[in-house]
A tleap script that builds the chain and sets N, CA, C and O, in Angstrom:
source leaprc.protein.ff14SB
mol = sequence {
  NGLU ALA LEU LEU ILE GLU LEU LYS HIE MET
  ASN GLU GLU VAL SER GLY ASN GLN ARG ASN
  GLU SER ILE ARG ASP SER GLU HIE PHE ARG
  LYS GLN TYR ALA MET VAL LEU LEU GLN LEU
  LYS ASP ALA ASN GLU CGLN
}
set mol.1.N position { -16.564 23.774 25.835 }
set mol.1.CA position { -16.804 23.821 24.406 }
set mol.1.C position { -15.471 23.855 23.639 }
set mol.1.O position { -15.334 23.206 22.602 }
set mol.2.N position { -14.512 24.599 24.142 }
set mol.2.CA position { -13.216 24.680 23.469 }
set mol.2.C position { -12.551 23.300 23.408 }
set mol.2.O position { -11.895 22.965 22.422 }
set mol.3.N position { -12.724 22.510 24.461 }
set mol.3.CA position { -12.137 21.162 24.468 }
set mol.3.C position { -12.764 20.289 23.395 }
set mol.3.O position { -12.071 19.504 22.748 }
set mol.4.N position { -14.069 20.421 23.203 }
set mol.4.CA position { -14.734 19.638 22.173 }
set mol.4.C position { -14.269 20.031 20.774 }
set mol.4.O position { -14.110 19.178 19.901 }
set mol.5.N position { -14.057 21.315 20.572 }
set mol.5.CA position { -13.540 21.782 19.294 }
set mol.5.C position { -12.132 21.255 19.053 }
set mol.5.O position { -11.796 20.852 17.940 }
set mol.6.N position { -11.318 21.260 20.090 }
set mol.6.CA position { -9.945 20.727 19.977 }
set mol.6.C position { -9.974 19.230 19.662 }
set mol.6.O position { -9.204 18.750 18.829 }
set mol.7.N position { -10.858 18.502 20.328 }
set mol.7.CA position { -10.989 17.078 20.101 }
set mol.7.C position { -11.446 16.796 18.655 }
set mol.7.O position { -10.942 15.885 17.998 }
set mol.8.N position { -12.393 17.585 18.188 }
set mol.8.CA position { -12.872 17.421 16.802 }
set mol.8.C position { -11.744 17.679 15.819 }
set mol.8.O position { -11.573 16.940 14.850 }
set mol.9.N position { -10.980 18.723 16.069 }
set mol.9.CA position { -9.854 19.052 15.191 }
set mol.9.C position { -8.840 17.912 15.161 }
set mol.9.O position { -8.339 17.550 14.097 }
set mol.10.N position { -8.541 17.351 16.328 }
set mol.10.CA position { -7.581 16.257 16.399 }
set mol.10.C position { -8.109 15.019 15.666 }
set mol.10.O position { -7.351 14.330 14.984 }
set mol.11.N position { -9.400 14.741 15.807 }
set mol.11.CA position { -10.002 13.598 15.104 }
set mol.11.C position { -9.923 13.790 13.594 }
set mol.11.O position { -9.643 12.850 12.851 }
set mol.12.N position { -10.168 14.999 13.158 }
set mol.12.CA position { -10.079 15.292 11.717 }
set mol.12.C position { -8.643 15.131 11.225 }
set mol.12.O position { -8.407 14.636 10.122 }
set mol.13.N position { -7.702 15.545 12.039 }
set mol.13.CA position { -6.287 15.415 11.687 }
set mol.13.C position { -5.919 13.940 11.504 }
set mol.13.O position { -5.243 13.577 10.542 }
set mol.14.N position { -6.364 13.109 12.420 }
set mol.14.CA position { -6.080 11.686 12.345 }
set mol.14.C position { -6.752 11.070 11.123 }
set mol.14.O position { -6.155 10.271 10.402 }
set mol.15.N position { -7.993 11.456 10.909 }
set mol.15.CA position { -8.743 10.936 9.763 }
set mol.15.C position { -8.056 11.270 8.454 }
set mol.15.O position { -7.991 10.429 7.557 }
set mol.16.N position { -7.551 12.466 8.331 }
set mol.16.CA position { -6.838 12.895 7.130 }
set mol.16.C position { -5.521 12.184 6.959 }
set mol.16.O position { -5.082 11.968 5.830 }
set mol.17.N position { -4.879 11.814 8.046 }
set mol.17.CA position { -3.574 11.165 7.980 }
set mol.17.C position { -3.643 9.653 7.847 }
set mol.17.O position { -2.618 9.011 7.618 }
set mol.18.N position { -4.833 9.067 7.986 }
set mol.18.CA position { -4.969 7.611 7.913 }
set mol.18.C position { -4.595 7.103 6.528 }
set mol.18.O position { -4.103 5.983 6.390 }
set mol.19.N position { -4.822 7.908 5.514 }
set mol.19.CA position { -4.497 7.503 4.157 }
set mol.19.C position { -3.018 7.216 4.004 }
set mol.19.O position { -2.621 6.371 3.202 }
set mol.20.N position { -2.212 7.911 4.765 }
set mol.20.CA position { -0.743 7.727 4.721 }
set mol.20.C position { -0.299 6.532 5.542 }
set mol.20.O position { 0.869 6.147 5.484 }
set mol.21.N position { -1.208 5.934 6.309 }
set mol.21.CA position { -0.954 4.800 7.171 }
set mol.21.C position { 0.032 5.106 8.316 }
set mol.21.O position { 0.472 4.198 9.020 }
set mol.22.N position { 0.362 6.357 8.487 }
set mol.22.CA position { 1.214 6.720 9.624 }
set mol.22.C position { 0.888 8.159 10.024 }
set mol.22.O position { 0.690 9.031 9.178 }
set mol.23.N position { 0.841 8.375 11.307 }
set mol.23.CA position { 0.595 9.710 11.834 }
set mol.23.C position { 1.935 10.269 12.292 }
set mol.23.O position { 2.641 9.645 13.084 }
set mol.24.N position { 2.274 11.441 11.789 }
set mol.24.CA position { 3.542 12.040 12.139 }
set mol.24.C position { 3.606 12.250 13.636 }
set mol.24.O position { 2.707 12.829 14.246 }
set mol.25.N position { 4.704 11.760 14.219 }
set mol.25.CA position { 4.942 11.896 15.670 }
set mol.25.C position { 3.748 11.351 16.459 }
set mol.25.O position { 3.188 12.056 17.298 }
set mol.26.N position { 3.360 10.109 16.195 }
set mol.26.CA position { 2.150 9.538 16.767 }
set mol.26.C position { 2.198 9.460 18.309 }
set mol.26.O position { 1.161 9.595 18.959 }
set mol.27.N position { 3.360 9.249 18.885 }
set mol.27.CA position { 3.449 9.212 20.350 }
set mol.27.C position { 3.067 10.551 20.943 }
set mol.27.O position { 2.330 10.615 21.927 }
set mol.28.N position { 3.562 11.610 20.351 }
set mol.28.CA position { 3.215 12.975 20.808 }
set mol.28.C position { 1.705 13.194 20.648 }
set mol.28.O position { 1.049 13.739 21.536 }
set mol.29.N position { 1.167 12.762 19.504 }
set mol.29.CA position { -0.266 12.943 19.246 }
set mol.29.C position { -1.100 12.201 20.284 }
set mol.29.O position { -2.074 12.750 20.798 }
set mol.30.N position { -0.732 10.965 20.598 }
set mol.30.CA position { -1.498 10.180 21.603 }
set mol.30.C position { -1.474 10.844 22.944 }
set mol.30.O position { -2.495 10.881 23.631 }
set mol.31.N position { -0.333 11.374 23.342 }
set mol.31.CA position { -0.229 12.052 24.649 }
set mol.31.C position { -1.098 13.313 24.668 }
set mol.31.O position { -1.791 13.596 25.645 }
set mol.32.N position { -1.043 14.059 23.564 }
set mol.32.CA position { -1.837 15.285 23.468 }
set mol.32.C position { -3.344 14.954 23.483 }
set mol.32.O position { -4.136 15.640 24.129 }
set mol.33.N position { -3.716 13.894 22.762 }
set mol.33.CA position { -5.116 13.470 22.711 }
set mol.33.C position { -5.604 13.040 24.095 }
set mol.33.O position { -6.697 13.412 24.522 }
set mol.34.N position { -4.785 12.257 24.786 }
set mol.34.CA position { -5.131 11.812 26.132 }
set mol.34.C position { -5.294 12.991 27.086 }
set mol.34.O position { -6.179 12.982 27.941 }
set mol.35.N position { -4.448 13.994 26.943 }
set mol.35.CA position { -4.529 15.185 27.784 }
set mol.35.C position { -5.853 15.916 27.568 }
set mol.35.O position { -6.492 16.357 28.524 }
set mol.36.N position { -6.254 16.037 26.317 }
set mol.36.CA position { -7.523 16.707 26.016 }
set mol.36.C position { -8.681 15.916 26.624 }
set mol.36.O position { -9.603 16.497 27.196 }
set mol.37.N position { -8.628 14.584 26.500 }
set mol.37.CA position { -9.706 13.737 27.071 }
set mol.37.C position { -9.759 13.896 28.604 }
set mol.37.O position { -10.845 13.967 29.181 }
set mol.38.N position { -8.603 13.950 29.251 }
set mol.38.CA position { -8.605 14.132 30.718 }
set mol.38.C position { -9.153 15.495 31.091 }
set mol.38.O position { -9.895 15.616 32.065 }
set mol.39.N position { -8.806 16.506 30.345 }
set mol.39.CA position { -9.347 17.847 30.621 }
set mol.39.C position { -10.851 17.877 30.436 }
set mol.39.O position { -11.569 18.509 31.212 }
set mol.40.N position { -11.329 17.191 29.401 }
set mol.40.CA position { -12.777 17.116 29.153 }
set mol.40.C position { -13.480 16.380 30.279 }
set mol.40.O position { -14.551 16.793 30.723 }
set mol.41.N position { -12.877 15.285 30.742 }
set mol.41.CA position { -13.442 14.519 31.875 }
set mol.41.C position { -13.514 15.395 33.109 }
set mol.41.O position { -14.538 15.422 33.791 }
set mol.42.N position { -12.419 16.124 33.411 }
set mol.42.CA position { -12.402 16.994 34.576 }
set mol.42.C position { -13.482 18.090 34.479 }
set mol.42.O position { -14.143 18.421 35.463 }
set mol.43.N position { -13.638 18.638 33.269 }
set mol.43.CA position { -14.666 19.686 33.064 }
set mol.43.C position { -16.059 19.134 33.283 }
set mol.43.O position { -16.919 19.825 33.829 }
set mol.44.N position { -16.296 17.905 32.868 }
set mol.44.CA position { -17.607 17.291 33.042 }
set mol.44.C position { -17.898 16.982 34.488 }
set mol.44.O position { -19.061 16.978 34.891 }
set mol.45.N position { -16.872 16.720 35.288 }
set mol.45.CA position { -17.074 16.396 36.701 }
set mol.45.C position { -17.377 17.623 37.552 }
set mol.45.O position { -17.872 17.497 38.672 }
set mol.46.N position { -17.084 18.799 37.030 }
set mol.46.CA position { -17.302 20.027 37.812 }
set mol.46.C position { -18.726 20.517 37.678 }
set mol.46.O position { -19.086 21.536 38.268 }
savepdb mol mol.pdb
quit
């Protein structure tokens, strides 16, 4: 459940930043987002 909350928060962050047409430190954000998705996948497999 914590992973889903984190994912929701990150999606909201991106949605809010789309108006600026650039996400601050987007490479870092993509890596962090991918890590959360992998953790969620691992949790679902258990």
